[in-house]
N, C-alpha and C positions, 0 to 999 in steps of 0.2 A: 506493499501500500504506499504509495509513492507521490499521485498526483490524484489530486480532484480539481476537479471544476465545478462552482457553482454557478448556476442559471436559478436567478429569482423570474417568481412568472405572476402574472396577472391576465387572466383571459388570453392566453396564448394556445388555443386547441389546434389552431389552424398551423403553426411553426413546430410545437411541441418534440413530436414524434421525428419529423425530420431532422431536426438541431441534436437532438437523442441519436440517431443514426448517423449523424455525419463524424461525431466524435466520438463513435464507436469503430465507425470503418476506419480510422485512421491507423487502428492495433497498434496501438501506442504505449500501452496499458493508464488508461485515464479512467478515473471511477468517475460517478455523475452524482452531484447533491442537487435536485430540485427542489427548491421555497419556494413554497404555492401560498399567497396570500386570500385562500379563501375563494378562487377562482369561479364563479356564476358559469362559467360557460364550459364546465368540466374537463378543466385542463389537468386537475388529480387524476381523475378518475384515468384517464389517458395514460399519463406516467404510471401510477398501479396496475395496470395491466402489462405494460412495456418492463416494468421489475420480477415479471413470471417469468422473461426472456431472459435479461440479463440480472440473473441473481446474483447479487454480492459486489454488483457493478455499479448499480443503479438505484438511488434513494430518492426519499421524499419528506420532507418536514414539513406540514401543513400548517401554517397559522387562520387565528380566525376571522381576519379580517385584511383591508388593504394597510398594512400599519407603514408604509416607504423602504426606499432601495437602501439606506440607511442599515435599519434595525434587521433587514433581511440577510444584511451581508455578514453583518455582526453573528445574528444567530448561526450564520453558516460556520463563521471562521472560527466560534466557538466548538461546533459539532466535529472542524474538521480538525482540530488541534486535539480533541478528546481522543477521534480514532487513529492519531499517529500518522496522519499526512503531511508531507515535507514541502511540497509543493502547491499552493493554493491558487486557484485561478478566479477570477471574476468575469462573466461571458454575459451577453444577453443571447436572450433564446428566438430572437426575430431576424438571425443571420446578417445584424449589420458587423459583427463581428466573422470574418470568415474561421472557422476550425481549425485548418490546414494552417493559419497563424498561429495557434496554441502551439505549435512544436518549436519556433522561431521565439517565442517568451520563454517556454523552458529552456533553451540553447542560451540564450541570455544570463539569466542564475544560473543555469547547471555546468555551462562552459566558461563562459566570456565572465561570470563574476559578480554580476547583479545580486542585490538584494532584494530588490522590486523591480520586474521590468515592466512598461506602460507600451502598449499598443498604442502608436500614436499617429495621428492624422499631420500632426504640422511638425515636423521634421524631415529633412529630404528625402525624398521617394514615398513618402506618406499622402495619401490624397481622401478627398472624399465623392461620392458618385451619391444624382439626383437629389443633391441636396435644393429645396428653393431659398430664393436670397437670402430671406428672414433668419432663419436656420443659420445659414453663413455666421450673417452678421452678430447674432446672440453668443454662438461657438468662439469666431476670432477674438471677438471683441473682450468675452469674458475670459479665456484666455491669457489676451493682453492684461488687461485688470488685474487679474490675480498674479501676474508675476510684477507688475507694476507694484501694488500694493504688500506681495509677502515676501518678494526675490525667491520664490520657489525657481530652483533652475530646473521646471519642466516645461517645454513647449505647451504638452497638451496635457493641462491640471484636471480637468474633467473627464479626461479617459476613462471607460469603464471596463476595458480589457486589459486586466491585471494579471501579472503573475506575483504570488509574493512569496519567500523562502520562510519556513515553518520560524524560522528565529524571528522576522520581523513582527510577525503577529503576537506571539509568545512576549512581547519585550511592550509591547503596547497595550498600554490599560483600556481593551477594546472598549469598557463602561463607561469611558471618560469620551468618546466620540458621541458626540450631540447629533451632528447635521441628520439630516435623512432622506434629501433628494440631491441634486449635482454636486452640492457643496459637501458632501459628503466624500465624496470620489477628492477633493481638494483636501479638505484634512486630513484624509489618510495620508495622502504623499505629504503632506506638512509634515504632517507626523514623523514618518519615518524619517524624513530631512532632519528634520532636529534633532531626532536622534541619532545623529552618526549612519544612517543607512544608504547604500551606492544605489542610486535610481539609474537606469539606462533606458531610452526609450527607443523601442523596434518599429520603424514605418511598417502602417498598414494602409490598406486602403476600408472607408467605413461607406459602406453601403446604407441608405435609408430605408427603414423597414419597407416590404412591398405587400406584406397581410396582415392586416392589424391596425393598432390605434397607437400614437406618440406618449409618452408617458408624462410630456413636458408640460407645464402649465405655470401662468404667471406668478404663484405660489413657489415654485422651486426655483425660478428666476431673482425672487425677490431673498430667499434665504440663501441663494449665492451671494449675492450682491452686498447681503451686511455679512454672514459669516464669513466672508473672507478678512472686511475690516475687521470682524472679530477675533481671527483666528491670530495677526497679527499685532492688534494691540495686547489680548494676551501673552502672546510670546516677548514683547518687549518690556512688560510691567511686569506677570503676576508669573515668575518662574515655568512657562509652559513646558518646556521639555520636561520638568522633574513630575508635575501633572499626569503627563503623559505615561511616564514610566510606570512600569507594571511593578507593586513594591514585592 
């Protein structure tokens, strides 16, 4: 048990069987943990049927409602640590992230020496496909704003395609990670950086979802804008790294 891919879901019945198959088709030893937030469309039932085929490789944790991306990943991180996984991945269910790129993130950690490998749209070789103009503006503007405020040396701080070495998640006090939307992605990278871990960005092509609805909202954007300011304020004046380090 070395590599676990965590995939949060809410109403992903059109995508879930295909994304699970694509990961297992890599034949690279990945296990998958689905964190389903009470999808009313039957996503969890599809996963449970597939678990009979992929016994010991596919798992599900069902939660009572739509509790947020950040809390889903924190739940998954704790589960992965308890089960002894060494490399823990975040990935979307909607094929925005190509499953074949999991191996490139893994290599960045296992061979090149990253503690955190980020699938990045905004380094040389990275790009997006099928995005409307407003999505480009929000994403690139958010990345620029985050770097400007926090000095975080990551070009794609809101990226949700990530590989963490076990030691990173063991060191971070996950109970102190407070944000639940895209600011969660920034907070995790910021925390890892402040605690001295090495972050490497791996260029990927991010493809906008073809099936289902985006989970982006005005509330998520607002959380990101205010959350970045709060993180930097605490970092400068409130011993942020000490608070984030697990005692």
